C-alpha positions in Angstrom: 0.0 0.0 0.0 1.4 3.4 -1.0 1.3 6.5 1.1 -1.3 8.1 -1.2 -3.9 5.6 0.1 -3.2 6.5 3.8 -4.6 9.4 5.7 -1.9 11.3 7.6 -2.3 12.4 11.2 -0.8 15.9 11.6 -0.1 16.8 15.2 1.8 20.0 14.4 -0.6 22.4 12.7 2.3 24.3 11.2 2.7 21.4 8.8 -0.7 21.7 7.2 0.2 24.4 4.7 3.4 22.5 3.9 1.4 19.3 3.3 -0.9 21.2 0.9 2.1 22.3 -1.1 3.5 18.8 -1.1 0.3 17.3 -2.3 0.2 19.9 -5.1 3.8 19.4 -6.1 4.8 23.0 -5.2 8.3 24.0 -4.2 8.9 24.5 -0.5 10.4 27.8 0.9 13.3 28.4 3.2 10.8 29.1 6.0 9.1 25.8 5.3 12.4 24.0 5.7 13.0 25.5 9.1 9.6 24.4 10.2 10.2 20.9 9.0 13.5 20.7 10.9 12.0 22.1 14.1 8.8 20.1 14.3 8.7 17.2 16.7 6.2 15.5 14.4 8.6 13.2 12.6 5.9 10.8 11.3 4.1 13.6 9.6 7.3 14.8 7.9 8.1 11.2 7.0 4.6 10.8 5.5 5.2 13.9 3.3 8.6 12.8 2.3 7.4 9.3 1.4 4.7 10.8 -0.7 7.3 12.6 -2.8 9.6 9.5 -2.8 6.9 7.2 -4.1 5.8 9.8 -6.7 9.3 9.8 -8.1 10.4 6.2 -7.6 7.4 4.0 -6.7 8.4 1.1 -4.5 12.0 0.8 -5.8 15.1 1.1 -3.7 18.5 1.3 -5.5 21.8 -0.2 -4.6 25.1 -0.8 -6.4 28.1 -3.1 -6.2 31.0 -0.7 -5.4 34.3 -0.5 -3.7 35.8 2.4 -1.7 39.5 3.2 -2.2 41.3 5.7 0.1 44.8 6.0 -1.4 46.2 8.0 1.6 45.2 9.3 5.0 48.0 11.9 5.0 46.4 15.3 5.1 47.7 18.9 5.5 44.4 20.0 6.9 43.5 19.7 10.6 39.7 19.8 10.5 38.1 19.3 13.9 35.4 17.1 12.4 37.9 14.5 11.0 39.4 11.4 12.5 40.8 10.1 9.2 43.5 12.5 8.2 47.0 12.3 9.7 50.2 14.3 9.5 53.0 12.9 7.3 55.2 12.2 10.3 52.5 10.2 12.1 53.8 6.6 12.4 50.3 5.3 11.7 49.8 7.3 8.5 49.8 5.5 5.2 50.1 6.2 1.5 49.6 3.4 -1.0 51.9 3.1 -4.0 50.2 3.0 -7.4 50.8 -0.8 -7.5 49.1 -1.2 -4.1 46.1 0.8 -5.2 45.7 -1.2 -8.4 46.1 -4.4 -6.4 43.7 -3.3 -3.8 41.1 -2.4 -6.4 41.4 -5.9 -7.9 41.3 -7.7 -4.5 38.2 -9.9 -4.7 37.2 -8.1 -8.0 34.7 -9.6 -10.3 33.0 -8.2 -13.3 30.1 -7.4 -10.9 31.8 -4.2 -9.6 30.4 -1.2 -11.4 32.1 1.6 -9.4 35.3 2.6 -7.5 34.7 5.4 -5.0 38.1 7.2 -4.5 38.8 9.9 -1.9 41.8 10.6 0.3 43.7 13.1 2.4 45.3 16.3 1.1 48.8 14.9 0.7 51.7 17.4 0.6 53.8 15.5 -1.9 51.6 13.5 -4.3 51.3 15.3 -7.7 48.5 15.7 -10.2 50.5 13.5 -12.6 50.5 10.7 -9.9 46.7 10.9 -9.5 46.3 10.9 -13.3 48.5 7.8 -13.5 46.4 6.2 -10.8 43.3 6.8 -12.8 44.7 5.6 -16.1 46.0 2.5 -14.4 42.6 1.7 -13.0 41.0 2.3 -16.4 43.4 0.0 -18.1 42.9 -2.8 -15.6 39.1 -2.3 -15.0 37.8 -0.6 -18.2 34.1 -1.3 -17.3 34.3 0.2 -13.8 33.1 3.8 -13.3 35.6 5.9 -11.4 33.9 8.3 -9.0 36.9 10.2 -7.6 38.0 13.4 -5.8 35.9 15.8 -3.8 35.6 19.5 -4.6 38.1 20.1 -1.7 40.7 17.8 -3.3 40.3 19.6 -6.6 40.8 23.0 -5.0 43.9 21.7 -3.1 45.5 20.3 -6.3 44.9 23.6 -8.0 46.4 25.7 -5.3 49.4 23.4 -4.7 50.3 23.1 -8.4 49.4 26.7 -9.4 46.7 25.5 -11.8 43.1 26.6 -12.3 40.3 24.5 -10.9 39.2 24.0 -14.4 42.5 22.7 -15.6 42.7 20.2 -12.7 39.2 19.0 -13.5 40.1 18.6 -17.2 43.3 16.7 -16.6 41.7 14.3 -14.1 38.6 13.8 -16.4 40.8 13.0 -19.4 42.8 10.5 -17.3 39.6 8.6 -16.3 37.6 10.4 -13.6 34.0 9.8 -14.7 32.2 11.6 -11.9 32.8 13.1 -8.4 31.6 12.2 -4.9 29.9 14.9 -2.9 32.1 15.0 0.2 33.7 18.0 1.8 30.6 20.2 1.6 30.1 19.9 5.4 27.9 22.9 6.2 28.2 26.0 3.9 27.5 28.6 6.7 30.8 30.4 7.3 30.2 30.7 11.0 30.2 26.9 11.3 33.0 26.2 8.8 35.4 28.5 10.8 35.0 26.1 13.7 34.7 22.6 12.2 36.8 22.8 9.0 38.7 26.1 8.8 41.4 24.5 6.8 39.1 23.7 3.9 37.8 25.8 1.1 34.7 27.9 1.9 31.2 26.9 0.9 31.2 29.3 -2.1 34.2 27.7 -3.7 32.8 24.2 -3.1 29.6 25.2 -4.9 31.6 26.9 -7.7 33.8 23.8 -8.4 30.6 21.7 -8.5 29.1 24.2 -10.9 32.2 24.1 -13.1 32.4 20.3 -13.1 28.8 20.0 -14.1 29.2 22.4 -17.0 32.2 20.3 -18.2 30.0 17.3 -18.3 31.2 15.8 -15.0 28.3 14.9 -12.7 28.7 14.6 -9.0 26.9 13.8 -5.8 26.3 16.3 -3.0 26.3 16.0 0.8 25.6 17.8 4.1 27.3 16.9 7.4 24.8 17.3 10.2 24.8 16.6 13.9 27.6 18.8 15.2 27.3 22.6 16.0 25.0 23.6 13.1 21.4 24.7 13.7 18.2 24.3 11.7 18.8 27.5 9.7 22.3 26.3 8.7 20.8 23.1 7.4 18.1 24.8 5.4 20.6 27.3 4.0 22.8 24.4 2.9 19.9 22.7 1.1 18.8 25.9 -0.6 22.2 26.5 -2.0 22.5 23.0 -3.4 19.0 23.4 -4.9 20.0 26.7 -6.6 23.1 25.1 -8.2 21.0 22.1 -9.4 18.5 24.5 -10.9 21.4 26.0 -12.9 23.3 22.8 -13.9 21.3 19.7 -13.2 24.6 18.0 -12.4 23.9 16.6 -8.9 22.9 12.9 -9.2 22.3 12.0 -5.6 22.1 13.8 -2.2 23.6 12.1 0.8 23.0 13.5 4.3 26.0 12.4 6.5 25.7 12.1 10.2 28.7 13.4 12.2 30.6 10.8 14.0 32.5 12.5 16.8 34.7 9.7 18.2 38.5 10.3 17.8 37.9 13.9 16.8 38.5 17.2 18.7 34.7 17.4 18.8 34.2 14.0 20.5 32.3 15.7 23.4 29.3 16.1 21.0 26.7 13.4 21.3 26.1 11.1 18.3 23.0 11.6 16.2 19.9 9.7 17.0 17.7 7.7 14.7 15.1 10.5 15.0 17.7 13.1 13.7 18.9 10.8 10.9 15.4 10.1 9.6 14.5 13.8 9.9 17.4 14.8 7.7 16.5 12.2 5.1 12.9 13.4 5.0 13.5 17.1 4.9 16.1 16.7 2.2 13.5 14.8 0.1 11.0 17.6 0.6 13.3 20.5 -0.1 15.5 19.1 -2.9 12.7 18.8 -5.4 15.2 18.9 -8.3 17.6 16.2 -7.2 16.3 12.8 -8.2 17.8 10.6 -5.5 18.3 10.7 -1.8 20.7 8.1 -0.3 20.5 6.6 3.2 24.2 5.7 3.6 24.0 2.6 5.7 27.7 2.8 6.7 26.9 6.0 8.7 23.4 5.5 9.9 23.4 1.7 10.4 21.6 -0.8 8.1 18.5 -0.7 10.4 18.0 3.1 10.2 18.8 3.0 6.4 16.0 0.4 6.1 13.5 2.7 7.9 14.7 5.6 5.8 13.3 3.9 2.8 9.9 5.0 4.2 11.1 8.5 5.0 12.2 9.8 1.6 15.3 7.7 0.7 15.3 5.7 -2.5 18.9 4.5 -2.3 20.9 2.5 0.3 24.4 2.8 -1.2 26.3 -0.3 -2.1 28.6 -3.1 -1.0 31.4 -0.6 -0.2 33.8 -3.5 0.7 36.3 -1.4 2.8 35.3 2.0 4.3 37.9 3.8 6.3 36.9 7.5 6.8 33.8 7.0 9.0 35.1 3.9 10.8 38.1 5.9 11.9 35.5 8.3 13.5 33.9 5.5 15.4 31.3 4.0 13.0 30.4 0.6 14.4 28.9 -0.8 11.2 30.7 -3.5 9.2 33.0 -2.1 6.5 31.1 -3.9 3.7 28.0 -5.9 2.9 27.6 -8.6 0.3 25.0 -8.2 -2.5 22.6 -10.7 -1.0 22.7 -8.9 2.4 21.7 -5.6 0.7 18.9 -7.4 -1.1 17.7 -8.8 2.2 17.8 -5.4 3.9 15.7 -3.8 1.1 13.2 -6.5 0.9 12.7 -6.6 4.7 11.9 -2.8 4.4 9.1 -3.7 2.0 10.8 -2.2 -1.0 11.8 -3.7 -4.4 15.6 -3.9 -4.8 17.0 -2.6 -8.1 20.7 -2.8 -8.8 22.0 0.3 -10.5 25.2 1.7 -11.9 26.5 5.1 -11.0 24.2 6.8 -13.5 21.2 4.8 -12.1 20.9 2.6 -15.1 19.5 -0.8 -14.1 22.1 -3.6 -14.0 21.0 -7.0 -15.1 22.9 -10.0 -13.8 23.4 -13.5 -15.3 22.9 -16.5 -13.1 26.7 -17.2 -13.1 27.3 -13.7 -11.8 24.7 -14.1 -9.1 26.5 -17.2 -7.9 29.8 -15.2 -7.5 28.1 -12.3 -5.6 26.2 -14.1 -2.9 
């Protein structure tokens, strides 16, 4: 039974005019977004988000067979939100060689993998040529795999360090094999917050400008927001509105992923972890506000598989992928497994009452042969 057949119970009367807009398919305002984040009526917000979600995607939940590759955790930045980056002199820091990266990508590889997700620290010595060689090597060895690589923050760092324009960096990486970009590093665009949590990173305006530039060059990307630290409701809505404005202009954001802040092993570890209530609220409000971004992902690595399941009824239509080996959020205290097998994802989605559909990075359906299924389970 879809949400359209159910009658919502609205406890917070401030939500009634928003519900009317949602039912009519009208765009919500910044003020609407603040109300949605502040209301305690989570079920009503979830109802509205699910209404939009099923209007767009029916009963489908997407997933993919992917692998995360983090070439290095050496980073010149010292962001308070990060437990992943380390200084070059840290004895626990690592930087893979090109051969190690290519070998790691192939470890357990089958023709089932459709995407490598590649991000790392801002290394003080690695060059653009090195990264281009990494991409070319991956393409030569795995020509069918989509390379989703480098955040807007990494692009800006490469440009500054090597005295190149952002556009030139994007062009060189794209020509070397970068097919699209992840959405990390956006954090919260509000300058007040960025000065505290990530003052070593580019500002929100440059993040948005690099995304805009990449989209106009034909390089699509995801987008994110890090929530659950020192931001407030207005900061969250401002962030979503700015993403929506860029999407109106370029249409280049494929998926939006709200990312819960994990405080363990960071200078902000005194902050409490997010609750399931907060995680579901961020999924739902994003679905309602980002009317021009097709997909909302419940990233199971961060919010746990169980919350990601529930999120499929609160606006999410994607649960991410197999991942295989995730480092960044596990360094910050994520207690989930570092990877799931394909049949485990199928089970999670079906248990949530949704129809699992395997996709590639561009959300094309992936059809599997019986022999491939046998390898993946």
